[in-house]
C-alpha positions in Angstrom: 89.9 188.1 173.4 87.6 190.9 174.5 85.5 192.6 171.8 83.4 195.7 172.4 80.7 196.5 169.8 79.2 199.9 169.7 75.7 199.8 168.2 73.3 196.8 168.3 71.2 197.0 165.2 71.9 195.3 161.9 75.7 195.4 161.7 76.6 195.2 165.4 74.2 192.4 166.3 75.2 190.3 163.2 78.9 190.7 164.2 78.2 189.7 167.8 76.5 186.5 166.8 79.1 185.7 164.2 82.0 186.3 166.6 80.4 183.9 169.1 80.0 181.2 166.4 83.7 181.6 165.6 85.1 181.9 169.1 83.3 180.4 172.0 85.7 181.9 174.5 85.6 185.5 173.4 84.2 188.1 175.8 81.7 190.2 173.9 80.1 193.4 175.1 77.5 195.2 173.0 76.7 198.8 173.8 73.4 200.3 172.5 72.3 203.8 173.4 68.6 203.2 172.7 66.4 200.9 174.8 66.3 198.2 172.1 68.8 195.8 170.5 68.6 194.0 167.1 65.4 195.6 166.0 63.7 195.7 162.6 64.6 199.2 161.6 63.0 198.9 158.2 59.7 197.7 159.8 59.1 200.8 161.9 56.7 202.7 159.5 54.5 199.6 159.3 53.9 199.6 163.0 52.7 203.2 162.7 50.2 202.1 160.0 49.0 199.1 161.9 50.2 196.4 159.5 52.6 195.2 162.2 50.2 195.2 165.2 52.5 194.1 168.1 55.4 196.3 168.9 57.3 193.3 170.2 57.5 192.0 166.7 59.9 194.9 165.9 62.4 193.5 168.3 64.3 190.5 166.9 66.3 189.9 170.1 66.3 191.2 173.6 69.3 191.6 175.9 68.1 188.5 177.7 67.6 186.4 174.6 70.9 187.5 173.1 72.7 186.5 176.3 70.9 183.2 176.6 71.8 182.1 173.0 75.1 183.8 172.4 76.4 184.8 175.8 76.8 188.4 174.7 76.7 191.1 177.4 74.2 193.5 175.9 73.9 196.9 177.6 71.0 199.0 176.4 70.8 202.7 177.2 74.6 202.7 177.3 76.4 205.2 175.1 80.0 205.1 174.1 81.2 208.7 174.5 85.0 208.4 174.1 87.7 206.0 172.8 91.2 206.0 174.1 93.1 204.2 171.4 96.4 204.2 173.2 94.9 202.5 176.3 92.4 200.6 174.2 89.5 201.7 176.4 85.9 203.0 175.7 84.3 205.4 178.1 80.6 204.5 178.5 77.8 206.6 179.9 74.8 204.8 181.5 71.9 206.8 180.2 69.6 205.6 182.9 71.8 206.7 185.8 74.2 209.2 184.3 77.2 207.2 185.5 80.3 206.9 183.3 82.8 204.1 183.4 85.7 202.7 181.3 85.8 199.4 179.5 88.9 197.8 178.0 88.9 196.0 174.7 91.2 194.0 172.5 89.2 194.6 169.4 86.6 197.4 169.0 83.8 197.3 166.4 81.9 200.5 165.6 78.4 200.2 164.2 76.8 203.6 165.2 74.6 203.8 162.1 73.3 207.0 160.8 71.3 209.8 162.4 68.3 211.6 161.1 69.2 214.9 159.4 67.1 217.8 160.7 67.8 221.1 159.0 68.0 224.0 161.5 64.8 225.6 160.2 62.9 222.4 161.0 64.2 221.7 164.5 61.4 221.9 167.0 60.7 220.8 170.5 57.0 220.6 169.8 55.8 217.1 170.7 53.9 217.0 167.4 57.1 217.0 165.3 58.7 213.7 164.9 61.6 211.8 163.2 61.4 208.1 162.4 64.7 206.3 163.0 64.4 204.3 166.2 61.9 202.1 168.0 61.3 204.9 170.4 60.4 207.2 167.4 57.9 204.8 166.0 56.3 204.1 169.5 56.0 207.9 169.9 54.3 208.4 166.6 52.0 205.4 167.1 51.0 206.6 170.6 50.2 210.1 169.2 48.1 208.8 166.4 46.2 206.5 168.8 45.6 209.0 171.5 45.2 212.3 169.6 43.5 211.0 166.4 45.1 213.6 164.1 43.3 214.4 160.9 46.3 215.8 158.9 50.0 215.4 158.7 52.9 216.8 156.8 55.8 214.5 155.8 59.0 216.4 154.8 61.1 214.2 152.6 60.5 211.8 149.7 63.0 209.0 150.3 62.3 205.5 151.7 61.2 206.6 155.1 59.2 209.6 153.8 57.1 207.5 151.4 56.6 204.6 153.8 55.5 207.0 156.5 53.1 208.8 154.2 51.5 205.5 153.1 51.1 204.3 156.7 49.7 207.5 158.0 47.2 207.4 155.1 46.3 203.9 156.2 45.3 205.4 159.5 42.9 207.8 157.7 45.2 210.8 158.1 45.4 213.3 155.2 49.0 213.6 154.2 50.9 216.4 152.4 54.4 215.3 151.3 56.9 218.0 150.7 60.1 217.2 148.7 62.9 219.6 148.0 63.9 217.9 144.7 61.7 217.7 141.6 61.2 214.0 142.3 60.8 211.5 145.1 63.2 208.5 145.6 66.7 209.7 144.4 67.8 206.2 143.4 65.4 206.4 140.5 65.6 208.6 137.4 63.0 211.4 137.1 61.0 209.5 134.4 60.6 206.4 136.5 59.9 208.5 139.7 57.0 210.0 137.7 55.2 206.7 138.0 55.5 207.0 141.8 54.2 210.6 141.7 51.1 209.5 139.8 50.5 206.7 142.3 50.9 209.0 145.3 48.4 211.5 143.9 46.0 208.8 142.9 46.0 207.6 146.5 45.2 211.1 147.8 48.6 212.3 148.9 49.1 216.0 148.4 52.5 215.9 146.7 54.5 219.1 146.7 57.7 218.8 144.7 60.5 221.3 144.3 59.6 223.0 147.6 62.0 224.0 150.4 60.7 223.9 153.9 61.6 227.1 155.7 60.0 226.6 159.2 57.7 224.6 161.4 55.7 226.9 163.6 53.8 225.8 166.7 50.3 227.0 167.5 46.9 225.4 168.0 48.0 223.5 164.9 51.4 223.1 163.4 52.2 225.3 160.4 54.8 224.0 158.0 56.1 226.8 155.8 57.9 226.4 152.5 59.2 228.8 149.8 55.9 228.3 147.9 53.2 228.0 150.6 52.2 227.0 154.1 50.5 223.8 155.3 48.6 223.5 158.6 48.8 220.0 160.2 48.2 218.1 163.3 51.6 216.4 163.2 54.8 216.5 161.1 57.4 213.9 160.4 60.8 215.2 159.2 62.4 212.5 157.0 64.8 214.5 154.8 67.6 211.9 155.0 70.4 210.6 157.2 74.0 211.3 157.9 76.8 209.0 159.2 76.9 209.2 163.0 80.6 209.4 163.4 81.4 211.9 166.1 82.9 209.2 168.3 85.2 208.0 165.5 86.1 211.6 164.7 87.0 212.4 168.3 89.1 209.3 168.4 91.2 210.5 165.5 90.2 207.7 163.1 90.5 208.5 159.4 87.3 209.7 157.8 85.8 209.3 154.3 83.3 211.2 152.3 80.7 213.3 154.1 82.3 212.6 157.4 81.9 208.8 157.2 84.4 206.3 158.7 87.0 205.2 156.2 87.6 201.4 156.2 89.5 198.9 154.0 87.9 195.9 152.3 88.2 194.0 155.6 86.2 196.7 157.4 89.3 197.8 159.3 89.6 201.5 160.2 92.9 203.4 160.3 93.5 201.7 163.7 94.2 198.0 163.2 92.3 197.2 166.4 89.2 199.0 165.4 86.6 197.9 162.8 83.5 199.7 161.5 80.4 198.6 159.6 77.0 199.8 158.5 75.5 203.2 157.6 78.4 205.1 159.2 81.1 203.7 156.8 82.3 204.6 153.4 82.0 201.8 150.9 82.9 201.1 147.3 80.1 201.3 144.7 80.7 198.0 143.0 79.5 199.1 139.6 81.5 202.4 139.3 84.2 201.7 141.9 83.5 205.2 143.3 83.4 205.8 147.1 79.9 206.2 148.4 77.5 205.9 151.3 74.7 203.3 151.2 72.5 203.2 154.3 70.7 199.8 153.8 70.3 196.8 156.1 71.6 194.2 153.7 75.1 195.7 153.3 75.3 196.4 157.0 74.6 192.7 157.8 77.2 191.5 155.4 79.8 194.0 156.7 79.1 192.8 160.2 79.8 189.2 159.3 83.0 190.2 157.4 84.3 192.3 160.3 83.6 189.4 162.7 85.5 187.0 160.5 88.5 189.3 160.5 88.4 190.0 164.2 88.6 186.3 164.7 91.7 186.0 162.5 90.0 185.4 159.2 90.6 187.2 155.9 87.1 188.1 154.6 86.6 190.8 152.1 83.7 193.1 151.4 83.3 193.5 147.6 81.3 196.7 147.6 77.6 197.6 147.4 75.3 198.0 144.4 72.6 199.7 146.4 69.9 197.2 145.6 66.7 198.2 147.2 62.9 197.8 147.1 60.1 199.8 148.5 56.3 199.5 148.5 54.4 202.7 147.5 50.7 201.9 148.0 49.8 199.5 145.2 53.2 199.7 143.5 56.5 198.1 144.2 59.6 200.1 143.2 63.0 198.5 143.1 66.5 199.5 141.8 70.0 198.2 141.6 73.3 199.6 140.4 73.4 203.1 139.0 70.8 205.3 137.3 71.1 207.7 134.3 71.9 210.7 136.4 74.9 208.9 137.8 76.0 207.5 134.5 75.9 211.0 132.9 77.8 212.5 135.8 80.5 209.9 135.4 80.7 210.5 131.7 79.8 206.9 130.8 78.8 206.1 127.2 75.6 204.2 128.0 72.3 203.2 126.5 69.1 201.9 128.0 65.9 200.0 127.2 62.5 200.6 128.7 59.9 197.9 128.5 56.5 197.1 130.0 56.2 193.3 130.4 53.6 191.4 132.3 54.5 189.8 135.6 53.4 186.4 134.3 51.7 184.9 131.2 49.0 187.3 130.1 46.5 184.5 129.5 46.7 183.4 133.1 44.5 185.6 135.4 46.0 188.4 137.4 49.0 189.3 135.3 50.2 192.8 136.2 52.3 195.3 134.1 55.7 196.4 135.3 57.9 199.2 133.9 61.5 198.2 133.5 64.5 200.4 132.7 67.8 198.7 132.2 71.1 200.6 131.6 74.2 199.2 130.0 77.6 200.5 128.7 77.7 200.7 124.9 81.2 199.6 124.2 81.4 196.7 126.7 77.8 195.7 127.1 78.4 195.9 130.8 75.2 196.1 132.9 75.1 199.3 134.9 71.8 199.3 136.7 68.1 198.7 136.6 64.9 200.3 137.9 61.5 198.5 138.0 58.1 199.8 139.1 54.9 197.7 139.0 52.9 195.2 140.9 53.8 191.6 141.6 57.1 190.2 140.3 59.1 193.4 140.6 61.2 192.1 143.5 62.0 188.8 141.6 63.2 190.6 138.5 65.3 193.2 140.3 67.1 190.4 142.2 67.8 188.5 139.0 69.3 191.7 137.5 71.2 192.5 140.7 72.7 189.0 140.6 73.6 189.4 136.9 75.4 192.7 137.6 77.3 191.1 140.5 78.2 188.1 138.4 79.4 190.1 135.4 76.7 188.9 133.0 76.7 191.1 129.9 73.6 193.0 129.0 73.0 191.0 125.9 73.5 187.7 127.8 70.4 188.5 129.8 68.5 186.8 126.9 70.2 183.5 127.7 69.4 183.3 131.5 67.6 180.1 132.2 64.8 181.2 134.4 61.9 179.2 135.8 58.6 179.4 134.0 55.0 178.4 134.7 52.0 180.5 133.7 51.2 181.7 137.3 54.7 182.9 137.8 56.3 184.1 134.6 56.3 184.0 130.8 58.3 181.7 128.6 60.2 184.8 127.7 60.8 186.3 131.2 60.9 190.1 131.5 64.6 189.9 132.2 65.1 187.8 129.0 63.0 190.4 127.1 65.4 193.1 128.2 68.3 191.1 126.9 66.5 190.6 123.5 65.9 194.3 123.2 69.5 195.2 124.1 70.7 192.6 121.5 68.6 194.3 118.9 70.1 197.6 119.7 73.7 196.3 119.8 73.3 194.5 116.5 71.7 197.4 114.7 68.3 195.7 114.2 66.6 198.7 115.6 67.4 202.3 116.5 65.5 204.1 119.2 64.6 207.5 120.6 63.7 208.4 124.2 61.2 210.4 126.1 63.5 213.5 126.3 63.8 213.6 122.5 60.1 213.7 121.7 59.5 217.4 122.2 62.5 218.3 120.0 61.3 216.2 117.0 60.5 218.4 114.0 56.8 218.9 113.2 57.4 220.6 109.9 57.2 217.5 107.7 60.9 216.9 107.5 60.5 213.8 109.5 57.6 211.3 109.7 55.9 210.6 113.1 53.9 207.4 113.2 51.7 205.9 115.9 51.4 202.2 115.2 48.4 201.5 117.6 44.8 200.9 116.8 42.6 203.8 115.9 40.7 203.3 119.2 43.9 203.5 121.2 45.1 206.5 119.2 41.8 208.3 119.8 42.2 208.0 123.6 45.4 210.0 123.5 48.6 210.4 121.5 51.8 212.4 121.3 51.6 215.7 119.4 52.2 215.4 115.7 52.1 211.6 115.5 49.9 210.2 112.8 48.0 206.9 113.3 49.0 204.0 111.0 48.3 200.7 112.7 51.1 198.2 112.3 48.8 195.5 110.8 48.1 197.9 107.9 51.6 199.1 107.4 52.7 196.7 104.7 49.7 197.6 102.6 50.2 201.3 103.1 53.9 201.8 102.7 53.1 204.4 100.0 51.6 206.5 102.8 55.0 206.8 104.4 57.2 209.4 102.6 60.5 208.0 101.4 63.8 209.6 102.1 62.7 211.0 105.5 63.6 209.6 109.0 60.6 207.8 110.6 59.9 207.9 114.3 57.4 205.3 115.5 55.5 204.9 118.8 53.0 202.4 120.1 51.6 201.5 123.5 54.5 199.5 124.9 57.2 199.5 122.2 56.5 196.1 120.7 54.3 197.0 117.8 56.5 200.1 117.0 59.5 197.7 116.9 57.7 195.5 114.5 56.8 198.5 112.4 60.5 199.6 112.4 61.6 196.2 111.2 59.2 196.4 108.3 60.2 200.0 107.4 64.0 199.3 107.8 63.8 196.4 105.4 62.0 198.6 102.9 64.8 201.2 103.0 63.6 203.6 105.7 65.7 205.2 108.4 63.5 204.3 111.3 63.6 204.9 115.1 61.5 203.1 117.8 60.3 204.9 120.9 61.6 203.1 124.0 58.9 202.7 126.7 55.9 203.2 124.5 53.0 205.7 124.8 52.1 204.1 128.1 55.4 205.4 129.5 55.1 208.7 127.7 51.6 209.3 129.0 52.6 208.6 132.6 55.7 210.8 132.5 54.6 213.7 130.5 50.9 213.8 131.4 50.8 212.2 134.8 48.3 209.5 133.9 48.0 206.6 136.4 48.9 203.3 134.8 46.6 200.5 134.1 48.0 197.4 135.9 46.8 194.9 133.3 47.6 194.7 129.6 47.7 192.3 126.7 51.1 191.0 125.4 51.2 193.7 122.8 50.8 196.4 125.4 47.1 197.2 124.8 45.4 197.9 128.1 42.7 195.5 129.2 
C-alpha cells in the first residue's frame, strides 16, 4: 500500500508515524510545502519573544530523523497542486526547482491546515508587515526584531496568535498597540470574562483598541496603520485576524466541502472519495456539546484525527467523536482556558441554560502563594448537562479546565461535579476543590436553596426603594468601592439587624466573591425574604464594569489580601 500525505505538521506527521506502526511494509510519502516538517506551530510566538531561544527547538522532527525512525519519505518545499482521483495521482511541484511530477497513491491523506486570513485592505508587500503561521514567519519576525530593533508594533487581531504575539513583542521591549474588530479579545470567551484579559493587557502596557476596523496599512518612513477610528504609526505590524481552511486542492479535486469551504469528512475522517482522508484545521468537525458542524483549528484535535485516519487507512474502524474546543492561553501573568460552549453560543442555539461564577483560590488559602481564579460554568437547566466552562487566573487554571473538559466528555452532570474525588494537599488544592465548589453552587441553584442575579441585570435593578440592595462586605471593603445603590450591611451583623431590611420587598445581595452574599441569602430566605445572590461577586463586577485589575490573592471569603 502506498500512502501520500499532504501536509506535515500535527495531523499529517501523526498519521505518518501511526501508519508505520501499523504497517511496516507501507510506502509513505509526505509532502510539505514549507521547509519544515513536524514543527511546534503553537510555540512560534515564544521564539519571537526569546523564551524559546534555539530555533531548532521548534522542529520536532527533520526529514532525516523521520526517515531514520519511520522510513517515511519526507519531501519539504514540495507542494501538491492537483489531484487526479480517477488515476489516483497527485501532481507535485518542487518549490526549489520549479519542476512538477506525478505521484501515484493507493490512499491519500490531506492535512493542508489553515492559512492566515489577510483582508484586502491589509495586504502589503512591505517587509515590515508580517503574519505568524509558519516557522519561516517566526524566523522572519525574529530576524527583523534582532537586526532592526523596532520600538513600536501594531498587532491586528485579538485571538490566540494576536495575544501571544503582543505579549512576546512586549517581552522584547517593543511598545504594542493591539487592534481588534470585535468589542472583546478571544472569541471563545464571553465578554464579561474577556474583560479580565482586557484589564491585564492594559495593566501590562498594551494599547488596546477594541471595536476598531483596520482600513489600511500604508508604507513610509514608518508604517501607518489606519482604522475607522484613528491611525497608528509603527515600526512593524503583525496581521493575525484569523485563519481559514486551506482547501483549494480539495475543492479543485471535486471533494465535498463543508462549512466555510472546509473539507467534509465522516467520523472516520474519510472524504467523499473513499480513497482520500482529511484531518486537521482544514476539516469540518462535530462540536461534541451541541452536535453542530464547526471548525476548530487546534493542535490537539488534529493529532487525534491523524491517528484515527491512519487506523482506518490501515483497515481499522476508528471513530472521531467530535471536538469541544478545549484550549488554554497565557496572557502575561494570567492563564485563560475554556472548553465546550459559551453563553453567546448557548443563546444563539436557544438553549435554556444557567451559570455559576466563582472566584476560588488555586490551593488552600493558608498555604503561601494561593492565587485567585475566576470560573464560569454553564449548564442546561432541565437536564443538568454541562455545556462549557471558562477560567481565568494564575496557577491551577489548566488543571481545573482539564477536569471540567473530562467531565463534559464523560457526561458527568453539573450537580455531580460536587462528587468528583479530586486529589488534595495544601500546596495543590483545597479540600473542596474549585471544581467541587462549582458543583455545590449548581446544586444550590437546582434545589432552590438560592436564587441569583447576574452582571447584566445590575443596572436594571430599581433604585426607587421597591427592592432592597445590600452589600454584605465589611465597611472597609464597601468604602473602597461598591455598586450604585447597594447599602452596606455586613453579613456578620445581619441576624441582629433583620429589622433594617424591609419586609415584603425582593432583596438583592452582593459581596466580594459571592460566598458571604450566599450566606446572607440563606439567612434572609429562612426569615421569609425573597432573596437573590449576585453571581461572581463585587470582584467580578468591578473588573467587568470598571476595568479594575484583579488582586491575585484573597482570603477564603473573597476578601483581598
